[in-house]
Steps between C-alpha positions, in 0.01 A plus 500: 500500500317471162741243414414310803134526424552366148663208642225430734235528218699272280541253777140512571412447135742211473333350798163532344633335178632206693178462689302516183722260330469258784113524482462442147615134488281442810194627316573291195571175708164539684241300297151638467252289692328245279172598368213329681363202324162554384285191487385430155139605461271200416358551158148381458480285202247606247196284530281470198154629533293199588123539454309496819285193527184559722464216755154374547422475877228268616207684640300326771156621568439494856146623483304325222258714298165578655312274246709203637431566858127545448464165310308248703518119481192360325286309756397151420142436582436159638156374389287384782307172385191375659544264787201304411593231247166518314533879457866468406405260221244748359765790520770281336267399220369848450856655490641227290749370769393141414382409152339178389637290208251412235514181271383392160230222479620185636865631561723547791784663322566864587443751228719820477219694669479241777865518571499890505213475767691257711822694482317807634358290785842356580643857533238597748571168698863578514443836649243351752655191640269503800229350272454147359279424196249240392462429122161372393458303177173561319332372179199571288190278517589279204652171569428250781537590856810276564674614181445868600635437854825356339526790252447751773782335703730523196421861452550586874842323493624656185437842653678392814810369318526821306481716806753282679745538208468882553657457846196447729540227765292199404414452873287833483283354230220247523272380203159372485266401209129583484447397144169641384350514846561870565439689176585885500241546234184295499434542140502223231692668216858553397516835672405338833718182438820717417454668857479160671802342359754644737739458785380734770744644753378547867694651786513295812667561843799298613 
């Protein structure tokens, strides 16, 4: 009986060896599953340190400072001139709006002072185009009446020509000569005569 058991054990062992032998090649032939592919990690290139540049942004002021808001536009005062022509001439002469041109003895040529006076008068006439002007030619008492009338005419026209050259329409200006007939100073010396040798400017209506 023991012998029979030994045979059974041997047979069992032999069977195990055979099975084991059969399994070993199968395990060797079985390939291990491929390792999963790992996506290459993206390496960040080293970036040099770039200095930060501050960008200037335009700042728009929606509300201007208080001092701007409180500024007021200067008001232009329009001067009221007299409606009466006689009074207007008095005011114009008093304030220097119209200035007479004075002449040397027996002369009708404008001196620098006479030109400056007529330039000031032309400036006022440009700003007040609603008025026309009369230029009176005057002389002192020396010389004959006819000669002084002609000299007064030359003086009045020399003043007119100068004012027209400054841009005043010639149609706004009339001339007249009074010679020695209407002296400004009734004296009989050089001081009086110097005042009477003039082109006198008078405002007239249109």
